[in-house]
C-alpha positions as CSV (number, residue, x, y, z in Angstrom):
1,M,-25.8,8.5,6.8
2,F,-22.8,8.2,4.6
3,Q,-23.4,9.2,0.9
4,I,-21.3,9.5,-2.2
5,H,-22.6,11.4,-5.2
6,P,-22.6,8.9,-8.1
7,T,-20.5,9.9,-11.1
8,A,-18.9,8.0,-13.9
9,R,-15.6,9.6,-12.8
10,I,-15.6,7.4,-9.6
11,R,-16.1,3.7,-9.6
12,P,-17.3,1.5,-6.7
13,S,-15.4,-1.7,-6.1
14,P,-17.2,-5.1,-6.3
15,F,-17.4,-5.0,-2.5
16,Y,-19.0,-1.5,-2.3
17,N,-22.5,-2.7,-1.4
18,S,-21.2,-5.0,1.3
19,A,-19.1,-2.1,2.7
20,I,-22.3,0.0,2.8
21,A,-24.2,-2.8,4.5
22,E,-21.4,-3.1,7.1
23,G,-21.9,0.5,8.1
24,M,-19.2,2.4,6.2
25,T,-19.0,5.9,7.6
26,S,-16.1,7.5,5.7
27,A,-14.2,6.9,2.5
28,S,-11.4,8.3,0.4
29,I,-10.8,8.3,-3.4
30,Y,-8.0,6.1,-4.6
31,N,-7.3,5.2,-8.2
32,R,-10.6,7.0,-9.0
33,M,-12.4,4.5,-6.8
34,I,-14.1,4.5,-3.4
35,L,-11.8,3.3,-0.6
36,P,-13.6,2.7,2.7
37,T,-11.7,4.3,5.6
38,S,-13.9,3.7,8.6
39,Y,-17.0,2.0,9.8
40,G,-17.7,4.4,12.7
41,D,-15.5,3.0,15.5
42,P,-11.8,3.7,14.7
43,E,-10.6,2.3,18.0
44,A,-12.4,-0.9,17.6
45,E,-11.2,-1.2,14.1
46,Y,-7.6,-0.6,15.3
47,W,-7.7,-3.3,18.0
48,R,-9.3,-5.7,15.6
49,I,-6.3,-5.6,13.3
50,I,-3.9,-5.8,16.2
51,N,-5.6,-8.6,18.1
52,G,-8.0,-10.4,15.8
53,V,-9.0,-10.4,12.2
54,S,-10.2,-7.6,9.9
55,Q,-11.9,-7.7,6.5
56,W,-11.1,-4.9,4.1
57,D,-12.5,-3.7,0.8
58,V,-9.3,-2.9,-1.1
59,G,-10.7,-3.3,-4.6
60,V,-9.0,0.1,-5.3
61,E,-5.8,-1.8,-5.6
62,R,-6.1,-2.1,-9.4
63,Q,-4.2,-4.5,-11.5
64,V,-2.2,-3.5,-14.5
65,Q,-2.0,-6.6,-16.6
66,V,1.0,-7.1,-18.9
67,K,0.6,-10.0,-21.3
68,G,2.4,-11.2,-24.4
69,P,5.8,-12.2,-25.8
70,D,7.4,-9.1,-24.3
71,A,5.6,-9.2,-21.0
72,A,8.6,-10.1,-18.9
73,A,10.8,-7.5,-20.6
74,L,8.2,-4.8,-20.1
75,A,7.7,-5.8,-16.4
76,Q,11.4,-5.4,-15.8
77,I,11.6,-2.1,-17.6
78,L,8.9,-0.7,-15.4
79,T,10.4,-1.6,-12.0
80,V,13.8,-1.0,-10.4
81,R,13.6,-4.3,-8.6
82,D,15.2,-7.3,-10.3
83,L,12.5,-9.7,-11.5
84,S,14.8,-12.1,-13.2
85,N,14.4,-14.8,-10.5
86,C,10.7,-14.2,-10.0
87,K,8.9,-17.5,-10.4
88,T,5.3,-18.3,-11.5
89,G,3.1,-18.0,-8.4
90,Q,5.4,-15.4,-6.8
91,G,4.9,-11.8,-6.1
92,K,7.5,-9.1,-5.3
93,Y,7.4,-5.6,-3.9
94,A,8.6,-3.6,-6.9
95,P,8.9,0.2,-6.8
96,I,8.3,2.1,-10.0
97,C,10.3,5.2,-10.7
98,N,10.3,7.9,-13.4
99,H,13.3,8.8,-15.5
100,S,14.6,11.0,-12.7
101,G,14.5,8.2,-10.1
102,V,11.4,9.6,-8.4
103,I,9.2,6.9,-6.9
104,I,5.7,7.1,-8.5
105,N,4.2,3.8,-7.4
106,D,5.1,0.8,-5.3
107,P,3.1,-2.2,-6.5
108,I,3.3,-5.9,-5.8
109,V,4.2,-7.6,-9.1
110,L,2.5,-11.0,-9.4
111,K,3.9,-13.4,-12.0
112,L,1.0,-15.6,-13.3
113,A,3.0,-17.1,-16.2
114,D,6.1,-16.3,-18.2
115,D,4.1,-14.1,-20.5
116,L,1.6,-12.7,-17.9
117,F,2.1,-10.3,-15.0
118,W,-0.1,-8.2,-12.7
119,F,1.1,-5.0,-11.2
120,S,-1.1,-4.5,-8.1
121,I,-0.7,-0.8,-7.9
122,A,-1.0,2.0,-5.3
123,D,-2.7,5.3,-6.2
124,S,-1.4,6.6,-9.6
125,D,-2.1,6.0,-13.3
126,I,0.4,3.2,-14.0
127,W,-1.9,1.7,-16.6
128,Y,-1.2,4.8,-18.8
129,W,2.5,4.8,-17.9
130,A,3.0,1.2,-18.9
131,R,1.2,1.6,-22.2
132,V,3.2,4.6,-23.1
133,I,6.5,2.9,-22.2
134,A,5.5,-0.2,-24.2
135,A,4.4,1.8,-27.2
136,E,7.4,4.0,-27.5
137,R,9.7,1.0,-27.3
138,G,7.7,-1.0,-29.9
139,M,7.1,-3.9,-27.6
140,D,4.8,-6.9,-28.4
141,V,2.7,-6.8,-25.3
142,E,-0.9,-6.0,-24.3
143,V,-1.4,-3.7,-21.3
144,S,-4.9,-3.8,-19.8
145,E,-6.9,-3.6,-16.6
146,P,-8.4,-7.0,-15.9
147,D,-11.5,-7.7,-13.8
148,V,-9.5,-8.3,-10.6
149,S,-10.2,-6.8,-7.2
150,P,-8.5,-7.7,-3.9
151,L,-10.3,-8.3,-0.7
152,A,-7.9,-8.2,2.3
153,V,-8.1,-10.4,5.4
154,Q,-5.6,-9.0,8.0
155,G,-4.6,-9.6,11.5
156,P,-3.1,-12.4,13.7
157,K,-6.2,-14.6,13.2
158,A,-6.4,-14.1,9.4
159,E,-4.6,-17.3,8.5
160,D,-7.1,-19.4,10.4
161,V,-10.0,-17.7,8.6
162,V,-8.5,-18.0,5.2
163,A,-7.4,-21.6,5.8
164,S,-11.0,-22.5,6.8
165,I,-12.1,-21.3,3.4
166,F,-9.3,-22.6,1.1
167,G,-7.7,-25.3,3.1
168,D,-4.5,-25.6,5.0
169,R,-2.4,-25.3,1.8
170,V,-2.6,-21.5,2.2
171,R,-0.6,-21.9,5.4
172,A,2.4,-22.9,3.4
173,L,2.4,-19.8,1.2
174,K,5.5,-17.7,1.6
175,Y,5.1,-13.9,1.9
176,F,3.9,-12.4,-1.5
177,W,3.4,-15.9,-3.0
178,F,0.0,-16.8,-4.2
179,L,-2.1,-19.6,-5.6
180,E,-5.0,-19.5,-8.1
181,T,-8.1,-21.4,-7.1
182,E,-11.9,-21.0,-6.7
183,I,-14.5,-21.0,-4.0
184,E,-18.2,-21.8,-4.7
185,G,-17.4,-21.2,-8.4
186,I,-15.8,-17.9,-7.8
187,P,-12.3,-17.6,-9.4
188,V,-9.7,-16.1,-7.1
189,A,-6.0,-15.8,-6.5
190,V,-5.0,-16.1,-2.8
191,A,-1.8,-14.2,-1.8
192,R,-0.1,-13.9,1.5
193,S,0.1,-10.1,1.5
194,G,-1.6,-7.0,2.7
195,W,-0.9,-3.4,3.9
196,S,-0.3,-4.3,7.5
197,K,2.4,-5.9,9.6
198,Q,0.0,-8.1,11.5
199,G,-0.1,-10.8,8.9
200,G,-2.8,-11.7,6.4
201,F,-3.9,-12.4,2.9
202,E,-5.4,-10.7,-0.1
203,I,-8.0,-12.6,-2.1
204,Y,-7.9,-11.4,-5.7
205,L,-11.5,-11.7,-6.9
206,M,-11.5,-12.4,-10.7
207,D,-15.2,-11.9,-11.3
208,G,-16.5,-8.5,-10.4
209,T,-20.1,-9.7,-10.3
210,K,-19.3,-11.9,-7.3
211,G,-18.1,-9.3,-4.8
212,D,-21.0,-9.5,-2.3
213,H,-20.8,-13.3,-2.5
214,L,-17.1,-13.4,-1.7
215,W,-17.5,-10.9,1.0
216,N,-20.2,-13.0,2.7
217,I,-18.1,-16.2,2.4
218,V,-15.2,-14.5,4.2
219,K,-17.5,-12.9,6.8
220,E,-19.2,-16.2,7.6
221,A,-15.9,-18.0,7.8
222,G,-14.6,-15.3,10.2
223,Q,-17.5,-15.5,12.7
224,P,-15.8,-17.9,15.0
225,Y,-12.9,-15.4,15.1
226,D,-15.0,-12.3,15.7
227,I,-14.2,-10.9,12.3
228,G,-15.3,-7.4,11.5
229,P,-14.8,-4.7,8.8
230,G,-11.8,-2.4,8.7
231,A,-9.6,-0.4,6.4
232,P,-5.9,0.2,5.7
233,T,-6.1,3.5,7.4
234,T,-5.5,2.8,11.1
235,A,-2.5,3.8,13.1
236,E,-1.1,0.3,12.6
237,R,0.4,1.2,9.3
238,T,2.3,4.2,10.8
239,E,3.3,2.3,13.9
240,S,4.7,-0.5,11.6
241,G,6.6,1.9,9.4
242,L,4.8,1.3,6.1
243,V,5.2,3.9,3.5
244,S,2.3,5.5,1.6
245,V,3.6,6.5,-1.8
246,G,1.9,9.7,-2.8
247,G,1.1,10.4,0.8
248,D,4.5,10.2,2.4
249,T,6.3,11.1,-0.8
250,D,6.4,14.1,-3.1
251,E,7.4,15.0,-6.7
252,R,11.1,14.7,-5.7
253,T,11.2,11.6,-3.5
254,N,13.5,8.8,-4.5
255,P,13.4,5.3,-2.9
256,Y,16.5,5.9,-0.8
257,E,14.8,8.8,1.1
258,V,11.9,6.6,2.3
259,R,13.8,3.4,3.4
260,L,13.1,1.6,0.1
261,G,16.7,1.4,-1.1
262,S,16.9,-2.3,-0.5
263,F,14.3,-2.8,-3.2
264,V,16.5,-1.1,-5.8
265,N,18.8,-3.4,-7.8
266,L,21.4,-1.1,-9.4
267,D,22.9,-3.8,-11.6
268,I,19.8,-4.4,-13.7
269,G,19.8,-3.3,-17.4
270,D,20.2,0.3,-18.5
271,D,16.8,0.2,-20.2
272,V,15.0,0.1,-16.8
273,V,13.2,3.4,-16.4
274,G,15.0,5.5,-13.7
275,I,17.9,3.1,-13.0
276,K,20.6,5.5,-14.4
277,A,19.3,8.3,-12.2
278,L,19.2,6.0,-9.1
279,R,22.8,5.0,-9.7
280,D,23.8,8.6,-9.6
281,I,21.7,9.2,-6.4
282,A,23.2,6.1,-4.8
283,T,26.7,7.4,-5.5
284,R,26.3,10.9,-4.2
285,G,23.8,10.0,-1.4
286,A,20.2,11.1,-0.8
287,T,19.7,14.5,0.8
288,R,16.6,13.6,2.8
289,Q,15.6,10.7,5.0
290,Q,12.4,9.4,6.6
291,L,12.2,9.3,10.4
292,G,9.5,8.9,12.9
293,L,7.9,11.7,15.1
294,V,6.5,11.4,18.5
295,L,4.5,14.5,19.3
296,E,3.8,16.1,22.6
297,G,0.1,16.2,23.7
298,D,-2.4,13.8,25.0
299,A,-5.3,14.3,22.5
300,P,-5.6,12.9,19.0
301,S,-4.6,15.5,16.4
302,P,-4.4,14.0,12.9
303,L,-2.8,15.6,9.9
304,G,-5.1,17.6,7.6
305,F,-4.9,17.9,3.9
306,E,-1.3,19.2,3.7
307,W,2.1,18.4,5.1
308,E,3.3,20.5,8.0
309,D,6.7,22.2,8.3
310,I,9.3,20.9,10.7
311,E,11.7,23.4,12.1
312,F,14.9,23.2,14.1
313,N,16.4,26.3,15.7
314,G,13.9,28.4,13.7
315,K,14.9,26.9,10.3
316,K,12.7,24.5,8.2
317,I,14.5,21.2,7.9
318,G,11.6,19.0,6.6
319,S,7.9,18.1,6.6
320,M,5.6,15.9,8.6
321,T,3.9,13.8,6.0
322,N,1.3,12.0,8.2
323,C,0.1,12.1,11.8
324,V,-2.2,9.7,13.7
325,W,-3.1,8.8,17.2
326,S,-1.5,5.5,18.4
327,F,-3.7,3.7,20.8
328,R,-0.8,1.5,22.0
329,M,1.6,4.4,22.5
330,E,-1.1,6.9,23.6
331,K,0.7,9.5,21.5
332,N,0.3,11.3,18.2
333,I,2.9,9.8,15.9
334,G,3.9,10.6,12.3
335,Y,6.6,10.5,9.7
336,A,9.2,13.2,8.9
337,L,10.6,13.6,5.4
338,I,13.6,15.5,6.6
339,S,17.2,16.6,6.1
340,N,19.7,13.7,6.3
341,E,21.6,15.8,8.9
342,A,18.7,15.4,11.4
343,K,19.3,12.8,14.1
344,P,17.0,10.5,16.1
345,G,16.6,11.8,19.6
346,T,16.5,15.4,18.5
347,D,13.5,17.7,19.5
348,V,12.0,19.7,16.7
349,T,9.1,22.1,16.3
350,I,6.1,21.2,14.0
351,K,4.2,24.2,12.7
352,R,0.7,22.9,13.2
353,L,-2.6,24.7,12.3
354,N,-3.4,25.2,15.9
355,G,0.1,26.3,16.9
356,D,3.6,25.0,17.4
357,V,4.1,21.5,18.8
358,T,7.3,19.9,20.0
359,A,8.1,16.5,18.8
360,Q,11.0,14.1,19.0
361,L,12.6,12.4,16.0
362,V,12.9,8.6,16.4
363,E,13.9,5.6,14.3
364,L,11.2,3.6,12.4
365,P,9.3,1.5,12.9
366,F,7.7,2.7,16.2
367,L,6.6,-0.8,17.2
């Protein structure tokens, strides 16, 4: 029986009771909320996202709402991605960096109106960050956390499920674009997005009292497609080369080190937080890079609570930031945050808790 000790320091999502009813067996803490990580059969959950359709409680993806006359200006100051051509109804992957150019979050920015934006954040306190930036610059804007919680529908059959609920208009949505609508009186925004490479949507619930109702609507619509519960924690994210900011990054990591340089627009205004530092980094070059690792061994051996050292010829050259068992590759795979002098095809040694393991550096993504 899975139990979480109730405390006001940790919040459940609107879908928490539904996740419990589905048989949630493990969870993590993310944005001080409960993120389901498994329902007891990791292999079935993996193949569901690869071959079918999976339903995820990702209400932990909180929204930082920026509203008011200076909303667009603040939104741009917060991200190193150029938002000047972002249209209403469009989302953009938009890294947030600190003043030193270190990546501290990588939200999707959704533009709901010229004076209204949501930052759909990863795991860190961007709400506080945005309020401080706005206050110190005297901006006419309100920063808040709205009652908005995403429910993800992911996998190659996700589009059919979501279209059966909201109509074929969702099939025309481009990646990261969204539409505001309702279903059975429940206000939502439906976006083509999600933390997988298998395709899918996120349904942004805008009434936290309707979480179980929305969950059941999606579950019922997905029955013809054999929908089932899952979570954004399978090997699929690693196989696909998706970065977990805060998991695969540390207090020194800049976007160029983790393959996110294409989302940095160096010609945006000097008032954007971190852009001056990133110009310097781009000029002199990053000292680290992110590569894949394929480990020797034929048994699952996931990463624990800490990164593991990577050595070459007895010298530390980087760290393994995650490690999972790939059911398709039948290998343990992971990411290396490693010296930029390291080359794919090189064999390295990983200092694991149970002893040294040989691994080969490879390009990302794996699949």
